[in-house]
N, C-alpha and C positions, 0 to 999 in steps of 0.2 A: 656491905661498900657501895656507896648511893651513884647512879649512873648518871653521865653528864647528859643533859637533856638536848645537846644538840649530836649526841652518837645514834647514829642509826644502829639499830637491830634488823639484818639482812637475812631472809629467806629464799634461799637459791631452789627450785624447785625443777631439776633435769626433765627433757624431755622423756617420755619412754621408749623412746625412737631412735634417741640419741645416737649416732656413733662414739663420739669426743665430747661429751658434754661439759668435761673439765674445761677442754680450752675456748667454751663459752664464757665458763666465769673467768677464766685468765683476762680475756678482753674487758668483760665489765672491773673487774681488781685493778686491769690498771689504769681505765677510764677514773675508779673512785680515787687512787690515790693522787693521780695528776690533778685532781678536784679540790685536792686535799680532803677529800670526808673522812670524819672519822665513824667508824664501824667496829661490832663484831657480826660473823658470819653464820650460819649455821647450815648444812643441805639437808633438804628430805628427804627421808628413804623410799617414801611412797606418799599416794594421795591421806592414807590414814593419819601420816606423820606431822601433816602442815598444820592441823588446829592445837596437836602438844607443842609444837612448838612458839606459836602465836602467843599461847597460854603464858608461856617458860620467858616470855621476852616480857610481857605485858607483868606477868608477877616480879619480874626485875630490873622496871619501873620506866625501860624504854617508853620515849615518848613519842619516836619517830620508827615507825616497821615499814620497811617497804619487800615486798614480795616479785620474786622476777621467775615471774612463771605468768600461766593462763585462765581462761577464766573459772575454771573448776577450781584451781588452789586461793583465789580470789575469793571463791562463796564459800569455801572453810573458813580463810580468814575471816571473813566479815561476819559468820553465825559466829565465832570462835570470839571477837570482839562484841559482839551481844549479846553474850554474857556476861559481860563484866557490868561493874554498876555503873552508872550513868555519866555521875560524875567524873570517876574516873576513865572511860570513856572520851570524855571529852576532852583530856588533855593528851590525845593519840591522835596519830595523825597518820595518813596511811598513803604509801607512795607505791606505785607500779613499774617495774623494767617488763615489759613483754617477749614470755618465754615459751609459749605454749601451745598445742597441737590446733586449738580456735584462740583467740588475742580479739573477741569481738568488743570487747569493754573498753580495748586499747586502741581497736580504730575509731570508736565515739572519741576519742580524745586526740587522735590523728600522730596517733606512738606506733611505730613500726619496730619488729625486729633488727638489730643493726643500728638502733639511732641510741646507743648506748651514752657516748658522749652527749649528747646535746638532751637526752633526759637526765642524764646525773644532772648536769650546769643547771634546768631548769629544776627541779628537788630541790637542790639546793639552796634556791632563795626562796621557797619551805613558803611557799603562796596556797592558804589554803582555802577549801571554798566546802561548806556544809554540804552533805549527799542526801537524796531520801535512798530508803532501800523500799523492795518490795516482799509481801511477806505472805506466806504459804501457812495455814492453819488447816491440820488433816486430824485424823486417828489413823494411829499405824495398825498394823495385824493384831496387837495387842490389846489393843483396847483404848490404847494412853492419850490423851492428847498432846499434841508434836503442832511446832511453829519452825518454820525453816524460811531465810533469807535470801534471797538475792539480789543482784545487782544489775542482770541485763534482762533475762525473760523468764517464763514458763509460758513450754509447748505444750499441748495436748491434741494427741492423735496422730496425721499423718509426719508432722515435719517433725514429731519428738521421736520416730522411729528413722527417721533419715541424720538425723543426728545423730542420734546413737548410731547408726551404722557408718556414719562419717567421722565420727569421733576415731572405728577403726579403721577403717579403708585409709584414713589420713595418715598413717602409720604407713601404710603402703605407700600410695603416690604421694606424699609429700609436699601435692598443690591443694589447697583449699576449691578451687573449678573443678579437677578430676576427681577428689574423694566425693564430692557432691555428686555430678552426675554419675556415678558409679553404682554410690549409695540408692539415688532414682531409679536407674536401672531394674534394680535387685528389687526394689518396691514398685512395681509401676503396676505386676502384677497380682498386688496384694491387696487389704483391703484399703479402700479409698475414700470409706466414711465410717463414722459414730454415730452411732444414736445418744443425743444429748438435750442436756434441762439444765436452763443457765438463765443466771439474773444479771444484765448490765444495765447500769441504771434501774429506769424502773421498765426498760424489756424483757420480758420472758419470752426465750428464745426454745422450744420443743422441737427437735427436727434432726435428720440425721446433718453431721457436720463433719467436714472432711479435716481441717484444723485451724485448733484457736491458737494464737501467741497473745499472752499477757507482758507486756514490756516496760519494762521500768527505761531501758535504755533502748539499743539500737533492735535490740530480737532478731540477731542474725540477718536484720537486712526487712524483716516483716512489722516493725512497728518504727520507721524510720524517723515519725517525727518528735520519736519521745525522745523525753531531757530528763535526765535522774535530781531535777532540783527543781520541778515546779509543783512539788505535792499532787501530782496525777498519775494515774498508770495508762497508755494506749493499748489500746484492745483489737487484735484484726483476726475477724471472723470468717474462715472461707467455709461456705459451703458447698455442695460437692459440683466442678466443672464439668462439663462434657471435656473427651479427653482430647481435642484441640487445642481447646480453652485451655486445661491443665498444663498443655506446650509453650502456649503462649505465655502462664502463668508461671513457669519458671524462666523463663526469658526476660521477665518483668522485674522477678524476682533477681536474679542477675545483673541486671542493667538498675538497680535499685528504684523501680518503679512500681514495687511491689502494689501497693495500695490505687494505682489506677488500672486493675485490672476487674472488670464487672462484677466477680463471684465474693468481691473480699467488701465483708464489710466494716468499715473503720467505729473505734467507740474512744470516749475518753473517760474516765472512771476514774473513783477510788477507792470503790472496792467488785470483786467477782465475784457473784456465789454459784458454784459448780453444784448442782442435785447427784445428776449421773454423768457417766462419761462412759460408758458400756463398752469394756475391749481395749481403750484408748491406751497408749502411751502417755505418760509426764515424763518430763524431763525440766529440769531447772538448770542452768544457765548451761545446759549443753549436757548434761548428764542426766541419765536415766536414773528417776525416782521409781523404787519396789515396793515404797513402805504406805501410800496413800490409800485407805479403805472409806468407799460410801463421799459421801460429800466432805467437799473443801472448801476453804474460801482466799481469796488473793485481795490484799490490801495495800494500803503506804503507810510507811514508814515514815514521815516529815524528819530533813535534815540529820539524819542518823548518825552520820559518820564522818570525820574529816578527812579530805584527801586534797592530798599534793598535786597540784594543776602542774602540768608537763610543759607548758609555753607558756 
């Protein structure tokens, strides 16, 4: 049976630390019904199930897929969508209702948890914008050529390690700011720089680097001028600052003025080549990657998906 093109397929991704996740869904459900939205809904069991559920909706003919989740759920969704034929993908629109441990991509669009009524009303208007995706091409430990897409950013080095801890400590503290400070405290006496060999535009960087952020969007505050619709990636390269400068950098990071720090070197580019990043963690859309081996590249896929504007 054919699916009504106006019918939404909704995937609800409950937070792993939520005490009463069903209550949140019931609030969303009331808003959907109040706004006359026709929909079918499934709940993900875990992060691995999101891609399976997205594929199910695509194969069933849904043209509007709405994710109730955070950055990781969005990352799984876009990677599943990018496996579909481009002609089919062009018929599908992606919507977002934030419900994650970290909602950085939602923050770019001024969406906050608890604003379900406003967001659903906006999504119902079905105003679509084509968004770029970042693409990471790498080799896994089995020697296979792979690619992984991202909406927000790729972190390499110190901040990737902080983001990895932050995801874990957020479950304990609930607060984005508190979890960041606690994660920073755990890492402050550990490795702060990594030997890297990079190429950004025509610049070759071969030196110790504290962290690199390649952002298609806000980059968790590290690429604040990046937008996912200009066909380019923003890069923030941070050399190892003195300890006093490090605390200044954290202050500017929290104030949204990260690029003002003298150890931060910004770029705008279509491609970043990472030849080596010894012992550095790599995170993509806030989730740690364990598979890249050796060289990898980061590039842009312009106007890759249709996104439903939230206002």
